[in-house]
C-alpha positions as CSV (number, residue, x, y, z in Angstrom):
1,L,15.8,-21.7,-1.9
2,D,18.1,-20.8,1.0
3,D,16.1,-17.7,1.8
4,Y,12.4,-18.3,2.1
5,E,10.1,-16.7,4.6
6,E,6.4,-16.0,5.1
7,G,4.4,-14.2,7.8
8,T,2.1,-11.4,8.6
9,W,2.5,-7.6,8.6
10,T,0.4,-4.6,9.5
11,P,-0.2,-1.8,7.1
12,T,0.0,1.6,8.8
13,D,-0.9,5.2,7.9
14,A,2.3,7.0,7.1
15,S,0.6,10.2,5.7
16,G,1.0,12.2,8.9
17,A,-2.8,12.4,9.3
18,G,-2.8,10.0,12.2
19,L,-5.4,7.6,10.7
20,T,-6.2,4.4,12.5
21,F,-7.7,2.0,10.0
22,A,-11.0,0.4,11.0
23,S,-9.7,-3.0,10.1
24,V,-6.3,-4.1,8.7
25,E,-4.4,-7.2,8.0
26,G,-1.5,-8.4,5.8
27,T,0.5,-11.4,4.8
28,Y,3.8,-11.8,2.9
29,V,6.0,-14.3,1.2
30,K,9.7,-13.5,0.7
31,I,11.9,-15.7,-1.6
32,G,15.4,-14.3,-1.8
33,Q,15.0,-10.6,-2.2
34,L,11.6,-10.8,-3.9
35,V,8.7,-9.9,-1.6
36,T,5.0,-10.4,-2.3
37,A,2.9,-8.6,0.3
38,S,-0.9,-8.7,0.3
39,F,-3.2,-6.7,2.5
40,A,-6.7,-5.6,3.3
41,L,-7.8,-2.5,5.1
42,K,-10.8,-0.3,5.8
43,F,-10.5,3.5,6.0
44,P,-12.0,5.3,9.1
45,A,-14.1,8.4,8.9
46,A,-11.4,10.9,7.8
47,S,-11.2,14.6,7.1
48,G,-8.5,17.1,6.2
49,S,-6.3,17.4,3.2
50,Y,-3.4,14.9,2.9
51,T,-2.1,12.4,0.4
52,S,-2.3,8.7,1.2
53,V,1.0,7.1,2.2
54,F,1.0,3.6,3.7
55,G,3.8,2.1,5.8
56,G,4.7,-1.1,7.5
57,L,6.0,-3.2,4.6
58,P,7.7,-6.2,6.1
59,F,11.1,-5.4,4.5
60,T,12.9,-2.2,3.4
61,S,12.8,-1.9,-0.4
62,M,16.0,-1.7,-2.4
63,T,17.5,1.6,-3.4
64,T,16.8,2.4,-7.1
65,T,16.7,5.5,-9.2
66,A,13.6,4.4,-11.1
67,T,10.2,3.6,-9.7
68,M,10.2,-0.1,-10.4
69,W,8.1,-1.8,-7.7
70,G,4.5,-1.5,-7.0
71,G,1.1,-3.3,-6.9
72,F,-2.5,-3.2,-7.7
73,I,-5.9,-3.4,-6.0
74,T,-7.7,-6.8,-6.2
75,Y,-11.0,-5.6,-4.6
76,T,-12.4,-2.2,-3.6
77,D,-15.8,-0.8,-2.7
78,F,-15.0,2.8,-3.5
79,E,-14.7,4.9,-6.6
80,V,-11.6,7.0,-7.2
81,G,-11.7,7.9,-10.9
82,D,-11.6,4.4,-12.4
83,A,-11.0,2.4,-9.2
84,G,-10.0,-0.6,-11.2
85,K,-6.9,1.3,-12.3
86,V,-5.6,2.4,-8.9
87,S,-2.0,1.2,-8.4
88,F,0.7,1.5,-5.8
89,I,4.3,2.7,-6.0
90,V,6.8,1.4,-3.4
91,N,9.2,4.1,-2.3
92,A,12.9,3.4,-2.7
93,N,14.9,2.3,0.3
94,N,11.8,2.5,2.5
95,T,8.9,0.5,3.9
96,T,6.2,2.9,2.5
97,F,4.1,3.0,-0.6
98,N,1.7,5.4,-2.2
99,P,-1.6,4.8,-4.1
100,Y,-2.1,6.5,-7.4
101,T,-5.0,6.7,-9.9
102,S,-4.7,5.8,-13.5
103,E,-4.0,9.5,-14.2
104,S,-0.9,9.3,-12.0
105,S,-2.6,11.4,-9.3
106,P,-2.0,10.6,-5.6
107,I,-5.2,9.5,-3.8
108,Q,-6.3,11.9,-1.2
109,P,-8.8,10.1,1.2
110,N,-10.4,13.3,2.5
111,V,-13.5,12.9,0.5
112,S,-16.8,11.4,1.7
113,S,-16.6,8.5,-0.8
114,M,-13.6,7.1,1.2
115,L,-15.3,7.0,4.6
116,N,-15.5,3.4,5.9
117,K,-14.5,2.1,2.5
118,S,-12.1,-0.8,2.0
119,F,-9.7,-2.4,-0.4
120,R,-7.5,-5.5,-0.8
121,A,-4.3,-5.3,-2.7
122,I,-1.0,-7.0,-3.6
123,I,2.4,-5.3,-3.6
124,V,5.5,-6.9,-5.2
125,Y,9.0,-5.4,-4.6
126,R,12.6,-6.3,-4.2
127,A,14.0,-6.0,-0.6
128,S,17.3,-4.3,0.1
129,A,18.8,-7.5,1.6
């Protein structure tokens, strides 16, 4: 274990909508290239039409041609289809990730059910270095 690190990170809105989360926090553990990042956030009152993209992962993900890295929600107080089946996909060679429903549809938090709602999640991915 010559490469072990742990710390905090701050998830950000990378959708272009300019959201400021009502509350947000994150922690991570990195062993070699494997990163486990957990976070909790609460959506603000939002409007408009955009697809959720989160940023701020503590390390850039490795470049890959297949979508291999992602995560899942461990708690939520909102319903998006079957909220228990919302997952995340980490974008290759990036510090961003997208939430998807079980039907592989991107989540668009422009509906009233997302206002002031929160979730906690875990993302696991391989860092580029």
